[in-house]
Biopython code that builds the backbone (N, CA, C, O; Angstrom):
import numpy as np
from Bio.PDB.StructureBuilder import StructureBuilder

atoms = [
    (1, "UNK", "N", (0.811, -1.197, 0.000)),
    (1, "UNK", "CA", (0.000, 0.000, 0.000)),
    (1, "UNK", "C", (0.859, 1.267, 0.000)),
    (1, "UNK", "O", (0.531, 2.250, -0.665)),
    (2, "UNK", "N", (1.958, 1.231, 0.751)),
    (2, "UNK", "CA", (2.825, 2.402, 0.831)),
    (2, "UNK", "C", (3.385, 2.747, -0.545)),
    (2, "UNK", "O", (3.456, 3.922, -0.906)),
    (3, "UNK", "N", (3.782, 1.737, -1.314)),
    (3, "UNK", "CA", (4.339, 1.980, -2.647)),
    (3, "UNK", "C", (3.291, 2.559, -3.585)),
    (3, "UNK", "O", (3.609, 3.420, -4.406)),
    (4, "UNK", "N", (2.078, 2.113, -3.480)),
    (4, "UNK", "CA", (0.994, 2.626, -4.316)),
    (4, "UNK", "C", (0.790, 4.113, -4.057)),
    (4, "UNK", "O", (0.604, 4.899, -4.986)),
    (5, "UNK", "N", (0.827, 4.488, -2.774)),
    (5, "UNK", "CA", (0.671, 5.895, -2.403)),
    (5, "UNK", "C", (1.821, 6.732, -2.974)),
    (5, "UNK", "O", (1.595, 7.822, -3.499)),
    (6, "UNK", "N", (3.056, 6.220, -2.871)),
    (6, "UNK", "CA", (4.219, 6.938, -3.402)),
    (6, "UNK", "C", (4.147, 7.071, -4.918)),
    (6, "UNK", "O", (4.500, 8.114, -5.469)),
    (7, "UNK", "N", (3.695, 6.031, -5.586)),
    (7, "UNK", "CA", (3.554, 6.064, -7.040)),
    (7, "UNK", "C", (2.507, 7.102, -7.433)),
    (7, "UNK", "O", (2.695, 7.836, -8.403)),
    (8, "UNK", "N", (1.415, 7.166, -6.692)),
    (8, "UNK", "CA", (0.377, 8.170, -6.983)),
    (8, "UNK", "C", (0.919, 9.583, -6.790)),
    (8, "UNK", "O", (0.616, 10.483, -7.573)),
    (9, "UNK", "N", (1.721, 9.772, -5.745)),
    (9, "UNK", "CA", (2.301, 11.096, -5.515)),
    (9, "UNK", "C", (3.209, 11.501, -6.678)),
    (9, "UNK", "O", (3.141, 12.631, -7.161)),
    (10, "UNK", "N", (4.050, 10.581, -7.118)),
    (10, "UNK", "CA", (4.929, 10.880, -8.246)),
    (10, "UNK", "C", (4.130, 11.120, -9.521)),
    (10, "UNK", "O", (4.465, 12.010, -10.303)),
    (11, "UNK", "N", (3.102, 10.352, -9.733)),
    (11, "UNK", "CA", (2.257, 10.537, -10.916)),
    (11, "UNK", "C", (1.606, 11.922, -10.886)),
    (11, "UNK", "O", (1.504, 12.583, -11.919)),
    (12, "UNK", "N", (1.174, 12.351, -9.724)),
    (12, "UNK", "CA", (0.583, 13.682, -9.576)),
    (12, "UNK", "C", (1.608, 14.766, -9.887)),
    (12, "UNK", "O", (1.301, 15.735, -10.581)),
    (13, "UNK", "N", (2.811, 14.605, -9.379)),
    (13, "UNK", "CA", (3.874, 15.584, -9.631)),
    (13, "UNK", "C", (4.194, 15.665, -11.122)),
    (13, "UNK", "O", (4.337, 16.756, -11.675)),
    (14, "UNK", "N", (4.305, 14.510, -11.765)),
    (14, "UNK", "CA", (4.592, 14.478, -13.198)),
    (14, "UNK", "C", (3.443, 15.110, -13.981)),
    (14, "UNK", "O", (3.681, 15.886, -14.907)),
    (15, "UNK", "N", (2.206, 14.790, -13.621)),
    (15, "UNK", "CA", (1.043, 15.382, -14.295)),
    (15, "UNK", "C", (1.046, 16.905, -14.164)),
    (15, "UNK", "O", (0.767, 17.620, -15.127)),
    (16, "UNK", "N", (1.362, 17.390, -12.966)),
    (16, "UNK", "CA", (1.401, 18.833, -12.748)),
    (16, "UNK", "C", (2.503, 19.490, -13.568)),
    (16, "UNK", "O", (2.311, 20.576, -14.116)),
    (17, "UNK", "N", (3.651, 18.837, -13.651)),
    (17, "UNK", "CA", (4.754, 19.379, -14.444)),
    (17, "UNK", "C", (4.380, 19.441, -15.921)),
    (17, "UNK", "O", (4.637, 20.442, -16.590)),
    (18, "UNK", "N", (3.784, 18.387, -16.419)),
    (18, "UNK", "CA", (3.372, 18.355, -17.828)),
    (18, "UNK", "C", (2.304, 19.410, -18.079)),
    (18, "UNK", "O", (2.337, 20.101, -19.097)),
    (19, "UNK", "N", (1.373, 19.535, -17.168)),
    (19, "UNK", "CA", (0.319, 20.530, -17.309)),
    (19, "UNK", "C", (0.904, 21.945, -17.321)),
    (19, "UNK", "O", (0.491, 22.788, -18.118)),
    (20, "UNK", "N", (1.866, 22.197, -16.435)),
    (20, "UNK", "CA", (2.519, 23.502, -16.399)),
    (20, "UNK", "C", (3.260, 23.800, -17.685)),
    (20, "UNK", "O", (3.183, 24.912, -18.207)),
    (21, "UNK", "N", (3.974, 22.821, -18.197)),
    (21, "UNK", "CA", (4.701, 22.999, -19.449)),
    (21, "UNK", "C", (3.738, 23.239, -20.608)),
    (21, "UNK", "O", (4.001, 24.067, -21.481)),
    (22, "UNK", "N", (2.638, 22.521, -20.611)),
    (22, "UNK", "CA", (1.622, 22.695, -21.658)),
    (22, "UNK", "C", (1.020, 24.094, -21.588)),
    (22, "UNK", "O", (0.851, 24.750, -22.616)),
    (23, "UNK", "N", (0.696, 24.553, -20.382)),
    (23, "UNK", "CA", (0.156, 25.905, -20.210)),
    (23, "UNK", "C", (1.147, 26.954, -20.694)),
    (23, "UNK", "O", (0.769, 27.932, -21.339)),
    (24, "UNK", "N", (2.406, 26.741, -20.380)),
    (24, "UNK", "CA", (3.463, 27.659, -20.783)),
    (24, "UNK", "C", (3.556, 27.706, -22.307)),
    (24, "UNK", "O", (3.625, 28.789, -22.889)),
    (25, "UNK", "N", (3.557, 26.554, -22.948)),
    (25, "UNK", "CA", (3.635, 26.479, -24.410)),
    (25, "UNK", "C", (2.415, 27.143, -25.052)),
    (25, "UNK", "O", (2.542, 27.829, -26.066)),
    (26, "UNK", "N", (1.246, 26.942, -24.467)),
    (26, "UNK", "CA", (0.025, 27.579, -24.992)),
    (26, "UNK", "C", (0.107, 29.089, -24.870)),
    (26, "UNK", "O", (-0.322, 29.815, -25.767)),
    (27, "UNK", "N", (0.653, 29.557, -23.772)),
    (27, "UNK", "CA", (0.801, 30.993, -23.566)),
    (27, "UNK", "C", (1.730, 31.591, -24.616)),
    (27, "UNK", "O", (1.451, 32.654, -25.171)),
    (28, "UNK", "N", (2.822, 30.910, -24.882)),
    (28, "UNK", "CA", (3.758, 31.377, -25.911)),
    (28, "UNK", "C", (3.064, 31.419, -27.269)),
    (28, "UNK", "O", (3.155, 32.413, -27.989)),
    (29, "UNK", "N", (2.383, 30.356, -27.607)),
    (29, "UNK", "CA", (1.687, 30.287, -28.902)),
    (29, "UNK", "C", (0.630, 31.394, -29.012)),
    (29, "UNK", "O", (0.485, 32.016, -30.065)),
    (30, "UNK", "N", (-0.093, 31.630, -27.937)),
    (30, "UNK", "CA", (-1.113, 32.684, -27.913)),
    (30, "UNK", "C", (-0.471, 34.052, -28.146)),
    (30, "UNK", "O", (-0.984, 34.859, -28.922)),
    (31, "UNK", "N", (0.656, 34.312, -27.469)),
    (31, "UNK", "CA", (1.344, 35.592, -27.642)),
    (31, "UNK", "C", (1.873, 35.750, -29.059)),
    (31, "UNK", "O", (1.770, 36.827, -29.645)),
    (32, "UNK", "N", (2.441, 34.675, -29.616)),
    (32, "UNK", "CA", (2.957, 34.761, -30.986)),
    (32, "UNK", "C", (1.851, 35.130, -31.965)),
    (32, "UNK", "O", (2.063, 35.944, -32.864)),
    (33, "UNK", "N", (0.678, 34.541, -31.799)),
    (33, "UNK", "CA", (-0.458, 34.863, -32.682)),
    (33, "UNK", "C", (-0.926, 36.302, -32.461)),
    (33, "UNK", "O", (-1.138, 37.047, -33.418)),
    (34, "UNK", "N", (-1.083, 36.681, -31.202)),
    (34, "UNK", "CA", (-1.532, 38.035, -30.871)),
    (34, "UNK", "C", (-0.565, 39.075, -31.422)),
    (34, "UNK", "O", (-0.981, 40.040, -32.063)),
    (35, "UNK", "N", (0.722, 38.878, -31.170)),
    (35, "UNK", "CA", (1.712, 39.842, -31.630)),
    (35, "UNK", "C", (1.911, 39.783, -33.138)),
    (35, "UNK", "O", (2.312, 40.772, -33.753)),
    (36, "UNK", "N", (1.634, 38.634, -33.731)),
    (36, "UNK", "CA", (1.672, 38.533, -35.194)),
    (36, "UNK", "C", (0.593, 39.405, -35.821)),
    (36, "UNK", "O", (0.847, 40.104, -36.802)),
    (37, "UNK", "N", (-0.606, 39.366, -35.256)),
    (37, "UNK", "CA", (-1.695, 40.224, -35.748)),
    (37, "UNK", "C", (-1.350, 41.700, -35.529)),
    (37, "UNK", "O", (-1.590, 42.543, -36.394)),
    (38, "UNK", "N", (-0.781, 41.994, -34.355)),
    (38, "UNK", "CA", (-0.383, 43.360, -34.035)),
    (38, "UNK", "C", (0.677, 43.854, -35.023)),
    (38, "UNK", "O", (0.612, 44.987, -35.499)),
    (39, "UNK", "N", (1.643, 42.999, -35.322)),
    (39, "UNK", "CA", (2.707, 43.368, -36.261)),
    (39, "UNK", "C", (2.132, 43.662, -37.643)),
    (39, "UNK", "O", (2.536, 44.626, -38.293)),
    (40, "UNK", "N", (1.199, 42.840, -38.089)),
    (40, "UNK", "CA", (0.590, 43.049, -39.402)),
    (40, "UNK", "C", (-0.245, 44.325, -39.421)),
    (40, "UNK", "O", (-0.201, 45.086, -40.387)),
    (41, "UNK", "N", (-0.996, 44.555, -38.365)),
    (41, "UNK", "CA", (-1.875, 45.717, -38.299)),
    (41, "UNK", "C", (-1.089, 47.028, -38.282)),
    (41, "UNK", "O", (-1.476, 47.999, -38.933)),
    (42, "UNK", "N", (0.008, 47.050, -37.541)),
    (42, "UNK", "CA", (0.763, 48.292, -37.381)),
    (42, "UNK", "C", (2.066, 48.321, -38.168)),
    (42, "UNK", "O", (2.914, 49.184, -37.944)),
    (43, "UNK", "N", (2.225, 47.364, -39.101)),
    (43, "UNK", "CA", (3.410, 47.273, -39.952)),
    (43, "UNK", "C", (4.699, 47.288, -39.136)),
    (43, "UNK", "O", (5.628, 48.041, -39.424)),
    (44, "UNK", "N", (4.731, 46.448, -38.124)),
    (44, "UNK", "CA", (5.915, 46.302, -37.280)),
    (44, "UNK", "C", (6.868, 45.301, -37.923)),
    (44, "UNK", "O", (6.468, 44.564, -38.824)),
    (45, "UNK", "N", (8.118, 45.262, -37.478)),
    (45, "UNK", "CA", (9.090, 44.329, -38.069)),
    (45, "UNK", "C", (8.587, 42.877, -38.035)),
    (45, "UNK", "O", (7.802, 42.494, -37.168)),
    (46, "UNK", "N", (9.051, 42.104, -38.982)),
    (46, "UNK", "CA", (8.618, 40.721, -39.141)),
    (46, "UNK", "C", (8.889, 39.869, -37.899)),
    (46, "UNK", "O", (8.105, 38.973, -37.587)),
    (47, "UNK", "N", (9.988, 40.136, -37.188)),
    (47, "UNK", "CA", (10.316, 39.334, -36.011)),
    (47, "UNK", "C", (9.746, 39.915, -34.710)),
    (47, "UNK", "O", (10.098, 39.468, -33.618)),
    (48, "UNK", "N", (8.872, 40.905, -34.835)),
    (48, "UNK", "CA", (8.233, 41.512, -33.670)),
    (48, "UNK", "C", (7.570, 40.470, -32.757)),
    (48, "UNK", "O", (7.784, 40.527, -31.546)),
    (49, "UNK", "N", (6.777, 39.523, -33.276)),
    (49, "UNK", "CA", (6.097, 38.571, -32.379)),
    (49, "UNK", "C", (7.068, 37.771, -31.502)),
    (49, "UNK", "O", (6.812, 37.573, -30.315)),
    (50, "UNK", "N", (8.172, 37.315, -32.083)),
    (50, "UNK", "CA", (9.130, 36.511, -31.326)),
    (50, "UNK", "C", (9.862, 37.348, -30.274)),
    (50, "UNK", "O", (10.036, 36.916, -29.134)),
    (51, "UNK", "N", (10.286, 38.544, -30.670)),
    (51, "UNK", "CA", (11.020, 39.397, -29.733)),
    (51, "UNK", "C", (10.108, 39.860, -28.606)),
    (51, "UNK", "O", (10.499, 39.846, -27.439)),
    (52, "UNK", "N", (8.890, 40.272, -28.957)),
    (52, "UNK", "CA", (7.930, 40.743, -27.948)),
    (52, "UNK", "C", (7.557, 39.613, -26.993)),
    (52, "UNK", "O", (7.427, 39.842, -25.791)),
    (53, "UNK", "N", (7.386, 38.411, -27.506)),
    (53, "UNK", "CA", (7.076, 37.255, -26.652)),
    (53, "UNK", "C", (8.234, 36.971, -25.707)),
    (53, "UNK", "O", (8.016, 36.708, -24.524)),
    (54, "UNK", "N", (9.465, 37.020, -26.212)),
    (54, "UNK", "CA", (10.639, 36.807, -25.362)),
    (54, "UNK", "C", (10.698, 37.879, -24.275)),
    (54, "UNK", "O", (10.993, 37.573, -23.120)),
    (55, "UNK", "N", (10.419, 39.123, -24.635)),
    (55, "UNK", "CA", (10.423, 40.210, -23.649)),
    (55, "UNK", "C", (9.382, 39.957, -22.560)),
    (55, "UNK", "O", (9.649, 40.163, -21.376)),
    (56, "UNK", "N", (8.210, 39.514, -22.964)),
    (56, "UNK", "CA", (7.151, 39.215, -21.987)),
    (56, "UNK", "C", (7.567, 38.091, -21.037)),
    (56, "UNK", "O", (7.350, 38.178, -19.829)),
    (57, "UNK", "N", (8.164, 37.040, -21.592)),
    (57, "UNK", "CA", (8.590, 35.903, -20.762)),
    (57, "UNK", "C", (9.676, 36.321, -19.772)),
    (57, "UNK", "O", (9.648, 35.924, -18.607)),
    (58, "UNK", "N", (10.626, 37.118, -20.239)),
    (58, "UNK", "CA", (11.700, 37.586, -19.355)),
    (58, "UNK", "C", (11.121, 38.482, -18.264)),
    (58, "UNK", "O", (11.543, 38.410, -17.110)),
    (59, "UNK", "N", (10.167, 39.315, -18.624)),
    (59, "UNK", "CA", (9.525, 40.192, -17.640)),
    (59, "UNK", "C", (8.800, 39.372, -16.569)),
    (59, "UNK", "O", (8.902, 39.661, -15.377)),
    (60, "UNK", "N", (8.078, 38.361, -17.006)),
    (60, "UNK", "CA", (7.357, 37.503, -16.074)),
    (60, "UNK", "C", (8.341, 36.782, -15.153)),
    (60, "UNK", "O", (8.108, 36.698, -13.947)),
    (61, "UNK", "N", (9.421, 36.270, -15.702)),
    (61, "UNK", "CA", (10.447, 35.596, -14.905)),
    (61, "UNK", "C", (11.064, 36.572, -13.907)),
    (61, "UNK", "O", (11.284, 36.224, -12.747)),
    (62, "UNK", "N", (11.338, 37.779, -14.356)),
    (62, "UNK", "CA", (11.924, 38.784, -13.479)),
    (62, "UNK", "C", (11.021, 39.073, -12.283)),
    (62, "UNK", "O", (11.485, 39.138, -11.145)),
    (63, "UNK", "N", (9.736, 39.243, -12.550)),
    (63, "UNK", "CA", (8.785, 39.512, -11.464)),
    (63, "UNK", "C", (8.743, 38.349, -10.480)),
    (63, "UNK", "O", (8.703, 38.555, -9.267)),
    (64, "UNK", "N", (8.754, 37.131, -11.008)),
    (64, "UNK", "CA", (8.723, 35.959, -10.132)),
    (64, "UNK", "C", (9.981, 35.892, -9.271)),
    (64, "UNK", "O", (9.902, 35.628, -8.071)),
    (65, "UNK", "N", (11.124, 36.128, -9.875)),
    (65, "UNK", "CA", (12.384, 36.083, -9.128)),
    (65, "UNK", "C", (12.391, 37.158, -8.045)),
    (65, "UNK", "O", (12.793, 36.894, -6.912)),
    (66, "UNK", "N", (11.954, 38.354, -8.384)),
    (66, "UNK", "CA", (11.938, 39.453, -7.414)),
    (66, "UNK", "C", (11.100, 39.102, -6.182)),
    (66, "UNK", "O", (11.476, 39.432, -5.057)),
    (67, "UNK", "N", (9.975, 38.440, -6.398)),
    (67, "UNK", "CA", (9.081, 38.150, -5.272)),
    (67, "UNK", "C", (9.429, 36.876, -4.523)),
    (67, "UNK", "O", (9.031, 36.712, -3.370)),
    (68, "UNK", "N", (10.166, 35.970, -5.157)),
    (68, "UNK", "CA", (10.386, 34.674, -4.515)),
    (68, "UNK", "C", (11.787, 34.435, -3.978)),
    (68, "UNK", "O", (11.972, 33.571, -3.120)),
    (69, "UNK", "N", (12.773, 35.171, -4.457)),
    (69, "UNK", "CA", (14.159, 34.857, -4.103)),
    (69, "UNK", "C", (14.390, 34.924, -2.594)),
    (69, "UNK", "O", (15.154, 34.122, -2.056)),
    (70, "UNK", "N", (13.758, 35.848, -1.915)),
    (70, "UNK", "CA", (13.972, 35.989, -0.474)),
    (70, "UNK", "C", (13.265, 34.911, 0.348)),
    (70, "UNK", "O", (13.633, 34.667, 1.497)),
    (71, "UNK", "N", (12.265, 34.274, -0.229)),
    (71, "UNK", "CA", (11.540, 33.246, 0.525)),
    (71, "UNK", "C", (12.127, 31.843, 0.338)),
    (71, "UNK", "O", (11.705, 30.899, 1.006)),
    (72, "UNK", "N", (13.092, 31.708, -0.564)),
    (72, "UNK", "CA", (13.709, 30.406, -0.822)),
    (72, "UNK", "C", (14.783, 30.157, 0.232)),
    (72, "UNK", "O", (15.638, 31.007, 0.478)),
    (73, "UNK", "N", (14.726, 29.000, 0.837)),
    (73, "UNK", "CA", (15.649, 28.682, 1.919)),
    (73, "UNK", "C", (16.926, 27.997, 1.450)),
    (73, "UNK", "O", (17.973, 28.158, 2.078)),
    (74, "UNK", "N", (16.865, 27.247, 0.373)),
    (74, "UNK", "CA", (18.038, 26.535, -0.122)),
    (74, "UNK", "C", (19.116, 27.542, -0.501)),
    (74, "UNK", "O", (18.894, 28.358, -1.396)),
    (75, "UNK", "N", (20.281, 27.509, 0.153)),
    (75, "UNK", "CA", (21.300, 28.533, -0.094)),
    (75, "UNK", "C", (21.860, 28.515, -1.517)),
    (75, "UNK", "O", (22.152, 29.575, -2.071)),
    (76, "UNK", "N", (22.012, 27.346, -2.112)),
    (76, "UNK", "CA", (22.527, 27.287, -3.482)),
    (76, "UNK", "C", (21.521, 27.858, -4.476)),
    (76, "UNK", "O", (21.880, 28.622, -5.371)),
    (77, "UNK", "N", (20.265, 27.479, -4.307)),
    (77, "UNK", "CA", (19.218, 28.007, -5.193)),
    (77, "UNK", "C", (19.091, 29.515, -5.012)),
    (77, "UNK", "O", (18.944, 30.256, -5.984)),
    (78, "UNK", "N", (19.149, 29.960, -3.766)),
    (78, "UNK", "CA", (19.042, 31.390, -3.498)),
    (78, "UNK", "C", (20.221, 32.144, -4.128)),
    (78, "UNK", "O", (20.039, 33.234, -4.670)),
    (79, "UNK", "N", (21.401, 31.579, -4.060)),
    (79, "UNK", "CA", (22.579, 32.197, -4.658)),
    (79, "UNK", "C", (22.428, 32.315, -6.174)),
    (79, "UNK", "O", (22.698, 33.368, -6.751)),
    (80, "UNK", "N", (21.999, 31.236, -6.808)),
    (80, "UNK", "CA", (21.823, 31.264, -8.265)),
    (80, "UNK", "C", (20.739, 32.241, -8.679)),
    (80, "UNK", "O", (20.899, 32.982, -9.649)),
    (81, "UNK", "N", (19.640, 32.242, -7.945)),
    (81, "UNK", "CA", (18.562, 33.177, -8.274)),
    (81, "UNK", "C", (18.988, 34.621, -8.024)),
    (81, "UNK", "O", (18.585, 35.521, -8.761)),
    (82, "UNK", "N", (19.786, 34.846, -7.006)),
    (82, "UNK", "CA", (20.296, 36.194, -6.746)),
    (82, "UNK", "C", (21.198, 36.649, -7.888)),
    (82, "UNK", "O", (21.151, 37.808, -8.297)),
    (83, "UNK", "N", (22.015, 35.740, -8.398)),
    (83, "UNK", "CA", (22.866, 36.077, -9.545)),
    (83, "UNK", "C", (22.014, 36.448, -10.751)),
    (83, "UNK", "O", (22.311, 37.406, -11.466)),
    (84, "UNK", "N", (20.966, 35.688, -10.963)),
    (84, "UNK", "CA", (20.064, 35.982, -12.077)),
    (84, "UNK", "C", (19.368, 37.325, -11.857)),
    (84, "UNK", "O", (19.219, 38.118, -12.786)),
    (85, "UNK", "N", (18.948, 37.564, -10.625)),
    (85, "UNK", "CA", (18.294, 38.830, -10.283)),
    (85, "UNK", "C", (19.239, 40.003, -10.548)),
    (85, "UNK", "O", (18.803, 41.055, -11.015)),
    (86, "UNK", "N", (20.530, 39.830, -10.254)),
    (86, "UNK", "CA", (21.515, 40.890, -10.453)),
    (86, "UNK", "C", (21.790, 41.182, -11.930)),
    (86, "UNK", "O", (22.325, 42.240, -12.262)),
    (87, "UNK", "N", (21.432, 40.269, -12.799)),
    (87, "UNK", "CA", (21.568, 40.516, -14.237)),
    (87, "UNK", "C", (20.518, 41.508, -14.736)),
    (87, "UNK", "O", (20.582, 41.979, -15.872)),
    (88, "UNK", "N", (19.561, 41.815, -13.877)),
    (88, "UNK", "CA", (18.488, 42.763, -14.160)),
    (88, "UNK", "C", (17.654, 42.354, -15.373)),
    (88, "UNK", "O", (17.617, 43.066, -16.377)),
    (89, "UNK", "N", (16.986, 41.204, -15.276)),
    (89, "UNK", "CA", (16.171, 40.751, -16.401)),
    (89, "UNK", "C", (15.041, 41.726, -16.762)),
    (89, "UNK", "O", (14.600, 41.750, -17.911)),
    (90, "UNK", "N", (14.569, 42.523, -15.806)),
    (90, "UNK", "CA", (13.516, 43.496, -16.122)),
    (90, "UNK", "C", (14.032, 44.520, -17.129)),
    (90, "UNK", "O", (13.309, 44.913, -18.044)),
    (91, "UNK", "N", (15.268, 44.948, -16.963)),
    (91, "UNK", "CA", (15.866, 45.892, -17.892)),
    (91, "UNK", "C", (16.047, 45.253, -19.272)),
    (91, "UNK", "O", (15.786, 45.882, -20.297)),
    (92, "UNK", "N", (16.491, 44.017, -19.281)),
    (92, "UNK", "CA", (16.652, 43.295, -20.550)),
    (92, "UNK", "C", (15.307, 43.178, -21.254)),
    (92, "UNK", "O", (15.223, 43.340, -22.471)),
    (93, "UNK", "N", (14.260, 42.896, -20.492)),
    (93, "UNK", "CA", (12.922, 42.791, -21.051)),
    (93, "UNK", "C", (12.489, 44.112, -21.687)),
    (93, "UNK", "O", (11.951, 44.125, -22.794)),
    (94, "UNK", "N", (12.723, 45.218, -20.988)),
    (94, "UNK", "CA", (12.354, 46.536, -21.528)),
    (94, "UNK", "C", (13.138, 46.848, -22.809)),
    (94, "UNK", "O", (12.592, 47.398, -23.766)),
    (95, "UNK", "N", (14.422, 46.489, -22.809)),
    (95, "UNK", "CA", (15.242, 46.733, -23.998)),
    (95, "UNK", "C", (14.736, 45.915, -25.184)),
    (95, "UNK", "O", (14.645, 46.418, -26.304)),
    (96, "UNK", "N", (14.411, 44.660, -24.928)),
    (96, "UNK", "CA", (13.872, 43.818, -25.997)),
    (96, "UNK", "C", (12.535, 44.358, -26.493)),
    (96, "UNK", "O", (12.263, 44.358, -27.693)),
    (97, "UNK", "N", (11.706, 44.816, -25.565)),
    (97, "UNK", "CA", (10.408, 45.374, -25.926)),
    (97, "UNK", "C", (10.588, 46.569, -26.859)),
    (97, "UNK", "O", (9.864, 46.712, -27.844)),
    (98, "UNK", "N", (11.553, 47.420, -26.544)),
    (98, "UNK", "CA", (11.835, 48.575, -27.404)),
    (98, "UNK", "C", (12.391, 48.137, -28.757)),
    (98, "UNK", "O", (12.018, 48.685, -29.794)),
    (99, "UNK", "N", (13.281, 47.153, -28.740)),
    (99, "UNK", "CA", (13.861, 46.660, -29.995)),
    (99, "UNK", "C", (12.820, 45.985, -30.884)),
    (99, "UNK", "O", (12.927, 46.023, -32.110)),
    (100, "UNK", "N", (11.835, 45.383, -30.281)),
    (100, "UNK", "CA", (10.817, 44.678, -31.055)),
    (100, "UNK", "C", (10.118, 45.608, -32.036)),
    (100, "UNK", "O", (9.726, 45.187, -33.124)),
    (101, "UNK", "N", (9.962, 46.859, -31.659)),
    (101, "UNK", "CA", (9.255, 47.826, -32.496)),
    (101, "UNK", "C", (10.174, 48.520, -33.507)),
    (101, "UNK", "O", (9.701, 49.144, -34.456)),
    (102, "UNK", "N", (11.477, 48.408, -33.300)),
    (102, "UNK", "CA", (12.431, 49.085, -34.177)),
    (102, "UNK", "C", (12.516, 48.400, -35.525)),
    (102, "UNK", "O", (12.404, 47.178, -35.625)),
    (103, "UNK", "N", (12.712, 49.186, -36.539)),
    (103, "UNK", "CA", (12.891, 48.618, -37.882)),
    (103, "UNK", "C", (14.208, 47.867, -37.931)),
    (103, "UNK", "O", (15.208, 48.312, -37.367)),
    (104, "UNK", "N", (14.205, 46.731, -38.605)),
    (104, "UNK", "CA", (15.424, 45.944, -38.752)),
    (104, "UNK", "C", (16.393, 46.672, -39.684)),
    (104, "UNK", "O", (15.981, 47.295, -40.662)),
    (105, "UNK", "N", (17.691, 46.583, -39.364)),
    (105, "UNK", "CA", (18.648, 47.185, -40.304)),
    (105, "UNK", "C", (18.563, 46.450, -41.644)),
    (105, "UNK", "O", (18.282, 45.253, -41.696)),
    (106, "UNK", "N", (18.808, 47.177, -42.698)),
    (106, "UNK", "CA", (18.730, 46.556, -44.018)),
    (106, "UNK", "C", (19.804, 45.508, -44.182)),
    (106, "UNK", "O", (20.955, 45.698, -43.792)),
    (107, "UNK", "N", (19.406, 44.410, -44.761)),
    (107, "UNK", "CA", (20.338, 43.310, -45.024)),
    (107, "UNK", "C", (21.106, 43.611, -46.313)),
    (107, "UNK", "O", (20.530, 44.140, -47.263)),
    (108, "UNK", "N", (22.416, 43.275, -46.355)),
    (108, "UNK", "CA", (23.190, 43.529, -47.594)),
    (108, "UNK", "C", (22.707, 42.689, -48.752)),
    (108, "UNK", "O", (23.249, 42.784, -49.853)),
]
sb = StructureBuilder()
sb.init_structure("model")
sb.init_model(0)
sb.init_chain("A")
sb.init_seg("    ")
for serial, (resi, resn, name, xyz) in enumerate(atoms, 1):
    if name == "N":
        sb.init_residue(resn, " ", resi, " ")
    sb.init_atom(name, np.array(xyz, "f"), 0.0, 1.0, " ", f" {name:<3s}", serial, name[0])
structure = sb.get_structure()
């Protein structure tokens, strides 16, 4: 009986991970479509949807890191997340957001 309970717990964890990954992929796909329509409507650069989606993801990650890094107890994880936080992903996100709207330099 104990093994059955442990197997169910692992199955639940795996299901949740797959569900989270699926939700994440759907969100990316939704943004690509939304920003693709926006790019066409406002004659934005062709790679606007990809850059804007990347900026959104980095922004979301930055917000999560800002709110969670202090509550994490594992010292190694906290150290790595602090290093990531110090890279200032919010600034990178803003820069990408601005670049997304810029016209691409002409190709030779």
